[in-house]
C-alpha positions in Angstrom: 43.6 -19.5 32.4 46.1 -16.7 31.0 44.8 -14.9 28.0 46.8 -15.7 24.9 49.4 -13.3 23.6 49.8 -12.4 20.0 52.9 -14.1 20.0 51.9 -17.5 21.4 49.0 -17.4 19.1 51.4 -16.7 16.1 53.3 -19.6 17.2 50.5 -22.0 17.4 49.5 -21.1 14.1 52.8 -21.4 12.6 53.0 -24.9 14.2 49.4 -25.9 12.9 50.4 -24.6 9.5 53.5 -27.0 9.5 51.3 -29.9 10.5 48.5 -29.0 8.0 45.9 -29.2 10.7 43.3 -27.5 8.3 40.3 -28.0 10.9 42.4 -26.5 13.9 43.4 -23.4 11.9 39.8 -22.6 10.8 38.6 -23.1 14.8 41.3 -20.5 15.6 40.2 -18.2 12.8 37.0 -18.6 13.9 37.6 -17.6 17.5 39.8 -14.8 16.6 36.9 -13.4 14.0 34.2 -13.9 17.2 36.3 -11.9 19.3 36.8 -9.2 16.8 33.0 -9.0 16.5 32.6 -8.8 20.0 34.9 -6.2 20.6 33.5 -4.0 17.5 30.0 -4.8 18.7 31.1 -3.1 22.1 32.3 0.0 20.1 29.3 0.2 18.0 27.0 0.1 21.1 28.8 2.8 22.8 29.1 5.0 20.0 25.4 4.4 18.3 23.1 2.8 20.4 21.6 6.1 21.7 22.9 7.8 18.2 20.9 6.1 15.4 21.4 9.2 13.4 25.1 9.0 13.7 24.8 5.3 12.9 23.0 5.9 9.6 25.6 9.0 8.5 28.7 7.5 9.6 28.3 3.5 9.4 26.2 3.5 6.0 27.2 6.8 4.6 23.9 7.9 4.0 21.9 11.5 4.7 19.1 11.5 7.1 16.5 14.2 6.4 14.6 15.9 9.2 11.4 13.5 9.4 13.8 10.4 9.1 15.8 11.9 12.2 12.6 12.6 14.3 11.4 8.9 13.4 14.9 7.2 14.7 14.9 9.2 17.9 11.3 8.5 18.7 12.1 4.9 18.5 14.9 5.7 20.4 13.1 7.7 23.1 9.5 6.2 23.2 8.3 2.4 23.6 5.7 3.1 20.9 5.7 5.2 17.8 3.4 5.8 15.2 4.1 7.2 11.9 1.2 8.5 9.5 2.8 9.3 6.3 2.1 10.8 2.8 3.0 9.1 0.0 6.5 9.1 -1.5 8.8 10.1 1.4 10.3 6.6 2.2 8.7 5.1 5.0 9.8 1.8 4.4 13.3 2.6 3.7 13.3 4.4 7.1 11.8 1.2 8.8 14.7 -1.0 7.6 17.1 1.8 8.7 15.8 1.4 12.1 15.7 -2.4 12.2 19.2 -2.6 10.8 20.4 0.1 14.0 18.7 -2.0 16.1 20.6 -5.1 15.6 23.6 -3.8 14.6 24.0 -1.8 18.1 22.7 -4.7 20.3 24.0 -8.3 20.9 22.6 -11.1 19.0 20.8 -13.2 21.2 19.6 -10.2 23.2 17.9 -8.2 20.5 15.3 -9.3 17.9 13.5 -7.8 15.3 10.0 -8.8 14.2 7.8 -6.9 11.1 4.9 -7.4 9.8 2.4 -6.0 6.9 -0.9 -6.8 5.7 0.1 -9.4 3.2 3.1 -11.8 3.0 4.1 -10.1 -0.5 4.1 -6.8 1.4 6.4 -8.2 3.9 8.8 -9.8 1.5 8.6 -7.3 -1.2 8.6 -3.9 0.5 10.5 -3.7 4.2 12.5 -6.7 3.8 13.7 -5.5 0.2 15.0 -2.4 1.9 16.5 -4.2 4.9 18.5 -6.6 2.5 19.9 -3.6 0.5 20.8 -1.7 4.0 22.4 -4.7 5.1 24.5 -5.0 2.1 25.4 -1.4 1.8 26.4 -1.3 5.4 28.3 -5.1 5.1 26.3 -5.5 8.3 26.8 -8.9 10.3 25.1 -12.2 9.4 23.5 -13.1 6.2 19.7 -11.8 4.8 17.2 -13.7 3.0 13.8 -12.7 1.8 12.3 -12.6 5.2 15.0 -13.6 8.0 18.1 -12.1 9.4 20.6 -14.6 10.7 24.0 -13.8 12.7 26.1 -16.8 12.9 23.7 -19.5 13.7 21.4 -17.0 15.6 17.7 -15.9 14.1 17.9 -12.5 14.8 15.1 -11.1 12.6 11.9 -12.2 10.7 9.2 -11.0 8.7 6.1 -12.4 9.1 2.0 -12.3 8.3 0.3 -14.6 10.4 -3.7 -14.9 10.3 -5.3 -11.9 11.0 -7.3 -13.3 14.1 -3.9 -15.0 15.7 -3.3 -12.8 19.0 -0.4 -15.3 19.5 1.2 -15.0 16.5 4.7 -14.0 17.6 4.6 -16.1 20.9 7.9 -17.7 21.7 10.2 -14.7 21.1 12.2 -13.9 24.2 14.9 -11.2 24.1 15.7 -8.0 26.1 15.5 -5.8 23.1 12.5 -6.6 21.1 11.5 -4.4 18.2 8.4 -4.8 16.3 7.8 -2.9 13.1 4.0 -2.6 11.6 4.5 -1.6 7.9 1.5 -0.5 6.1 0.1 -0.3 9.4 -3.3 0.9 8.1 -4.3 -2.6 6.7 -3.2 -4.6 10.0 -6.0 -5.7 12.1 -6.4 -5.1 15.9 -5.6 -8.5 16.8 -1.9 -8.3 15.2 -1.4 -5.0 17.1 -2.3 -7.4 20.6 0.2 -9.6 19.2 2.9 -7.1 18.9 2.2 -5.5 22.2 2.8 -8.8 23.8 5.9 -9.1 22.5 6.9 -5.7 24.1 6.3 -5.8 27.4 9.8 -4.5 29.1 11.3 -1.2 29.1 13.7 -1.9 26.5 11.3 -2.7 23.6 9.9 -0.9 20.8 6.7 -0.7 18.4 7.4 1.1 15.2 3.9 1.3 13.2 4.4 3.3 10.1 1.9 3.8 7.1 -0.3 5.7 4.8 -3.5 7.0 6.7 -6.0 5.7 4.2 -8.6 4.1 6.5 -10.4 6.2 9.3 -11.9 3.0 10.6 -8.6 1.1 11.3 -6.8 0.4 14.5 -4.0 2.5 13.2 -6.1 5.2 13.5 -6.8 4.9 17.0 -3.2 4.8 17.9 -2.7 7.8 16.4 -5.3 9.4 18.2 -4.3 12.0 21.3 -4.1 9.9 24.4 -3.7 6.9 22.9 0.0 6.7 24.5 1.8 6.7 21.3 4.1 9.1 20.3 2.8 10.2 16.8 4.7 11.4 13.9 2.9 13.2 11.1 4.9 13.6 7.7 3.0 15.8 4.9 4.5 16.2 1.3 4.9 19.8 2.3 7.4 18.7 5.0 9.5 16.7 2.3 12.9 18.1 1.0 11.5 18.6 -2.5 8.7 21.0 -1.0 10.2 22.5 2.3 13.6 23.6 0.9 15.5 21.6 3.4 18.7 20.7 1.9 19.6 17.2 0.9 21.9 15.5 -1.8 20.5 15.2 -5.6 20.2 11.6 -5.1 17.9 11.5 -1.8 15.9 14.5 -3.6 15.2 12.3 -6.7 13.8 9.5 -4.5 11.4 11.7 -2.5 7.9 12.9 -3.6 8.1 16.2 -5.8 6.1 19.5 -6.2 4.7 18.4 -9.6 3.2 15.3 -8.5 1.6 17.1 -5.5 0.0 19.8 -7.6 -1.0 17.4 -10.2 -2.9 15.6 -7.3 -4.4 18.6 -6.2 -6.0 19.3 -9.8 -7.0 15.6 -10.4 -8.4 14.8 -7.1 -9.1 17.9 -5.2 -8.1 19.0 -1.7 -10.8 17.9 0.0 -10.6 14.2 -1.4 -10.1 11.6 1.2 -7.0 10.3 -1.1 -5.6 13.5 -1.2 -5.7 14.1 2.5 -4.0 10.6 3.2 -1.6 10.3 0.3 -0.4 14.2 0.0 -1.0 15.7 3.8 -0.6 12.4 5.3 -3.7 13.0 7.6 -6.9 10.6 8.2 -10.0 11.9 6.8 -13.5 11.5 8.1 -16.1 9.1 6.5 -18.6 11.9 5.6 -22.2 10.5 6.1 -23.6 12.4 3.0 -20.5 10.3 0.6 -22.2 7.6 -1.3 -18.4 5.6 -1.0 -16.8 5.3 2.3 -13.2 5.5 2.1 -13.1 3.2 5.0 -14.9 0.4 3.0 -12.6 0.9 -0.3 -9.5 1.1 1.8 -10.1 -2.8 2.8 -10.8 -3.5 -0.8 -7.5 -2.5 -1.9 -5.6 -4.9 0.3 -4.2 -7.8 -2.0 -5.8 -11.1 -0.7 -3.6 -13.9 0.5 -5.7 -16.3 -1.0 -5.2 -16.4 -5.1 -8.6 -16.8 -6.9 -9.2 -19.9 -8.9 -9.7 -19.7 -12.6 -13.4 -19.7 -12.2 -13.2 -17.1 -9.6 -12.1 -14.8 -12.6 -15.3 -14.8 -14.4 -17.1 -13.2 -16.1 -15.0 -11.1 -18.2 -16.7 -8.0 -18.9 -15.8 -4.3 -19.5 -17.6 -0.8 -18.4 -17.5 1.8 -21.1 -18.0 5.6 -19.9 -18.1 7.3 -23.0 -16.8 11.0 -22.8 -18.6 14.0 -23.9 -17.9 17.8 -23.9 -14.0 17.2 -23.4 -14.5 14.4 -20.8 -12.4 11.4 -21.0 -13.4 8.0 -22.5 -12.7 5.4 -20.1 -12.9 1.5 -20.8 -12.6 -0.5 -17.3 -12.2 -4.3 -17.1 -13.3 -6.7 -14.5 -12.2 -10.3 -14.1 -14.8 -12.0 -11.6 -14.6 -9.9 -8.5 -11.1 -8.3 -9.5 -11.1 -4.8 -11.1 -8.2 -5.0 -13.6 -6.8 -3.1 -16.8 -8.2 0.1 -18.0 -7.8 2.1 -21.4 -8.8 5.4 -22.1 -8.6 8.1 -24.6 -9.6 12.0 -25.0 -12.2 11.6 -27.5 -15.8 11.7 -28.2 -16.1 10.3 -31.7 -17.8 7.1 -32.0 -15.7 6.0 -34.9 -12.5 6.2 -32.9 -14.3 4.9 -29.2 -15.5 1.8 -31.3 -12.0 0.3 -32.4 -10.7 1.2 -28.8 -13.6 -1.0 -27.5 -13.1 -3.9 -29.8 -9.2 -3.9 -29.1 -9.9 -4.3 -25.3 -12.3 -6.8 -26.2 -9.5 -8.7 -27.8 -7.0 -8.4 -25.2 -9.5 -9.2 -22.4 -11.8 -11.6 -23.7 -14.6 -9.9 -22.5 -18.1 -11.5 -23.1 -19.9 -8.5 -22.5 -19.5 -4.7 -22.6 -21.7 -2.3 -21.0 -21.6 1.2 -22.5 -23.1 4.2 -21.1 -26.0 5.0 -23.9 -26.5 8.7 -23.0 -25.6 11.1 -25.8 -22.4 10.0 -28.0 -22.8 6.7 -26.1 -25.8 5.8 -28.3 -23.6 6.0 -31.5 -20.7 4.1 -29.9 -22.8 1.2 -29.3 -24.2 1.1 -33.1 -20.8 1.1 -34.2 -19.8 -2.0 -31.9 -23.1 -3.8 -33.2 -21.9 -3.3 -36.5 -18.4 -4.6 -35.7 -19.9 -7.6 -34.4 -21.8 -7.9 -37.7 -18.5 -8.0 -39.6 -17.1 -10.6 -37.2 -14.8 -8.4 -35.3 -15.8 -9.5 -31.9 -18.2 -11.8 -30.2 -19.2 -9.9 -27.1 -22.7 -8.9 -26.0 -23.1 -5.0 -25.9 -25.2 -3.5 -23.3 -26.4 -0.1 -23.4 -27.1 1.3 -20.1 -29.1 4.7 -19.8 -28.5 5.9 -15.9 -31.3 8.1 -16.2 -34.1 5.7 -16.5 -36.1 4.2 -13.9 -34.4 2.0 -11.1 -35.5 -1.4 -10.6 -36.4 -0.3 -7.2 -38.3 2.7 -7.8 -39.3 3.2 -4.2 -35.8 3.1 -3.2 -33.7 4.9 -5.9 -34.8 8.4 -7.7 -33.1 6.4 -11.1 -30.6 4.0 -12.2 -27.7 5.9 -11.6 -28.5 5.9 -7.7 -29.0 2.3 -7.7 -25.9 1.5 -9.4 -23.9 3.9 -7.1 -25.5 2.7 -4.2 -26.0 -0.9 -4.9 -22.2 -1.5 -6.5 -19.9 1.4 -5.6 -21.2 1.2 -1.8 -22.3 -2.1 -1.5 -19.8 -4.1 -3.0 -17.1 -1.8 -0.8 -19.0 -2.7 2.7 -19.1 -6.0 1.5 -15.6 -6.7 0.3 -17.4 -7.9 -2.5 -14.6 -6.5 -5.3 -11.0 -6.6 -5.0 -9.5 -3.1 -6.2 -6.0 -4.3 -5.2 -4.5 -4.7 -8.5 -6.5 -2.2 -10.5 -4.6 -0.4 -13.1 -4.6 3.6 -12.6 -6.3 2.8 -9.3 -5.6 6.4 -7.1 -7.7 8.2 -10.1 -10.7 5.8 -9.9 -10.8 5.5 -6.0 -10.5 9.2 -5.7 -13.5 9.8 -8.2 -15.1 6.8 -6.4 -15.2 8.8 -3.2 -16.7 12.1 -4.4 -20.7 11.9 -5.3 -23.0 12.8 -2.7 -26.2 11.6 -1.9 -29.5 12.6 -0.2 -32.9 11.5 0.4 -35.5 13.1 -2.3 -38.9 14.5 -1.3 -40.0 10.9 -1.4 -37.5 9.4 0.7 -35.7 7.7 -2.2 -31.8 7.6 -2.6 -30.5 10.3 -5.1 -26.9 10.4 -6.2 -25.4 13.4 -7.1 -25.5 14.1 -11.2 -22.5 13.9 -13.2 -22.9 17.2 -14.4 -23.1 18.7 -10.5 -19.9 16.6 -9.7 -18.3 18.0 -12.8 -19.1 21.7 -11.8 -18.7 21.1 -8.0 -14.8 19.5 -8.7 -14.0 21.0 -12.1 -13.3 17.2 -13.5 -15.6 14.4 -14.2 -15.8 11.0 -12.4 -15.4 9.1 -15.8 -12.8 6.5 -14.8 -15.0 5.5 -11.5 -18.0 5.4 -13.8 -16.4 3.0 -16.3 -15.5 0.8 -13.1 -19.2 0.6 -12.0 -20.4 -0.2 -15.3 -17.8 -3.1 -15.5 -19.6 -4.6 -12.3 -22.9 -3.8 -13.5 -24.6 -6.5 -14.6 -27.9 -9.0 -14.1 -28.5 -10.2 -10.5 -27.8 -6.6 -9.4 -29.4 -3.8 -11.3 -30.9 -4.8 -14.2 -29.4 -4.1 -17.8 -31.0 -3.7 -21.4 -29.2 -6.0 -24.0 -28.7 -4.7 -27.3 -27.1 -7.4 -29.2 
């Protein structure tokens, strides 16, 4: 059949207009649109299928800085790319560019994008939020909702969080060009890596795994090791434009990690801290055998559980108070059941100022018990809080905790401090017994939690580095971590001494 000429189509349209046949007019319009779309796709494929950087610059009118360029070219050239990245360099934004380039330069039906993350909330609120922005900015084909992309009637991409143990999670997807993106890759269990690998068996398929390297026992760590068969890219904060001097537009620079934040974290966490190595250097750290709390254990406790707790699971509501002395910060930490919550803090060691802070925290949280470090200034705070209870200002039980006292297991621990740090800090982290995913001021508390050392004393008992020694070694005190441990310190684990 001969291809209709422009004149014949125009004549046919004029006849249909005169006849008022709107249905036929819509069909012709749709046919013409599909023809134009196919022609445009062929041209995009010719120009950009092997030029993802040019696609971003010319199609989206966006800047691509050096590490973004490295990632996009690696996906073009390598079947499997792993990116261990520091904080604040646009990991998920870069992944959204890769996903959008992939679908915009391959025919619908021949290309498919699958994304996953440790939780469904992360799938929807992180990567797919960026995908929607990219789609809108580039006026790309089809329509995008919170976790799916459709072109015409074809589903071409989706974000999913399957069950952790489901190796067949993504079965049923058949396309020549499959791209799998594993966002926040450190929190993705090994079975889902197996499922991703099963989707990408031919030479034209790709996997991009990208995330912060905060769990040294994760499968992500394994794929980042030499000899894994993955092309690995590391991104340090010192390689980002604001620290390297690479020229980028001001709007781009403002969205990336800055020197002030990096220097602040060096002072606050210390350059040997696992959190600094992960979030600033983009490197995995080792679980040191002489650290009380292991980074790999804590990392698992920072992934938001998919199952939301029942009201009964959010009890008891209690507070831990580490009282500042000698210039240290006073910190109040809330726990609601197994979940660590809000934090209140101030630079003061005066009981008459600390006690009203605690009373206000009791009122805001509804806490029924408050555990206060009773050494030094803390004893005065306890007295103020007991007086406040006598005046009817609160009804919480006030517990004094002297960590220098004898442990409830004196044959195992040198003192109560060792028992608290070992049984709560190490024990709850190992068992996933607390939820640190929504904890306020989480990075500071976790960085401090990962610092203290332990050793066995002459009698074979566990001894945890004293707080004064931590302060001397690091130049800062683990006040936030101590308040967290006190919040979770209760009967049934280490014993407590009731003062009211």
